[in-house]
C-alpha positions in Angstrom: 120.3 12.5 202.0 116.8 12.9 201.7 116.0 10.4 198.8 118.0 7.4 200.3 115.0 5.1 201.1 113.0 6.2 197.5 114.5 2.8 195.7 113.9 0.4 198.1 110.4 1.8 198.9 109.5 1.6 194.7 110.7 -1.6 194.7 108.4 -2.5 197.5 105.1 -0.8 196.0 106.3 -2.3 192.5 105.6 -6.0 194.2 102.6 -5.1 196.3 101.1 -4.2 192.9 102.5 -7.7 191.3 100.8 -9.5 194.1 97.7 -7.2 194.3 97.4 -7.9 190.0 97.6 -12.1 190.3 94.2 -12.4 188.9 91.8 -15.3 190.3 90.2 -17.5 187.5 87.2 -19.3 188.0 86.2 -21.6 184.7 82.0 -22.0 183.9 81.6 -25.8 182.9 78.5 -26.0 180.7 77.3 -22.6 181.0 76.7 -23.1 184.7 77.1 -19.8 186.1 75.3 -20.6 189.5 78.3 -23.5 190.1 81.0 -20.9 189.2 79.6 -18.0 191.4 80.0 -20.6 194.4 83.4 -21.3 193.7 84.2 -17.9 193.3 82.6 -17.2 196.6 84.7 -19.9 198.3 87.7 -19.0 197.1 87.4 -15.5 198.1 85.8 -16.7 201.4 89.4 -18.7 201.4 91.6 -15.8 200.5 90.3 -14.1 203.8 88.8 -11.0 201.3 85.2 -10.8 202.9 87.2 -10.5 206.2 89.8 -7.4 204.6 86.8 -5.5 203.0 84.9 -5.8 206.5 87.7 -4.1 208.8 88.6 -1.1 205.8 84.9 0.2 206.1 86.1 2.1 208.7 89.3 3.5 209.9 90.5 1.2 212.8 93.5 2.9 215.2 96.5 1.0 215.6 95.7 0.4 219.1 92.3 -0.9 218.3 94.2 -3.1 215.7 96.7 -4.2 218.4 93.8 -5.0 221.0 91.7 -7.0 218.0 95.1 -9.0 217.1 95.8 -9.4 220.6 92.3 -11.0 221.7 92.4 -13.3 218.1 95.7 -14.2 219.4 94.2 -15.5 222.5 91.3 -17.2 221.0 93.7 -19.1 218.8 95.9 -20.4 221.8 92.9 -21.3 223.8 91.2 -23.1 221.1 94.8 -24.8 220.5 95.0 -26.1 224.5 91.4 -27.1 223.8 92.5 -29.0 220.7 95.5 -30.5 222.4 93.7 -31.5 225.6 90.7 -33.2 223.7 93.3 -35.2 221.8 95.2 -36.6 224.7 92.0 -37.5 226.5 91.9 -35.3 229.4 88.4 -34.5 228.8 
């Protein structure tokens, strides 16, 4: 049946839409816009919006994505090993 997967895909799209429309709110206190901008930038940085924008500037082939993710995993593992060795007092 050709349309068998349609409702599931439609539900997935609806949940993605709900996730995207969750608004970020920054309160401006005492008309201090500079402080509010700093808070906004910090939240965007924490959420990974800047990284996402950078990645989406150009098309990334699936093989390039796999290589990038694999390299990031290796970096994370090495960093974790360094931290573990430092904590255990080997260095």
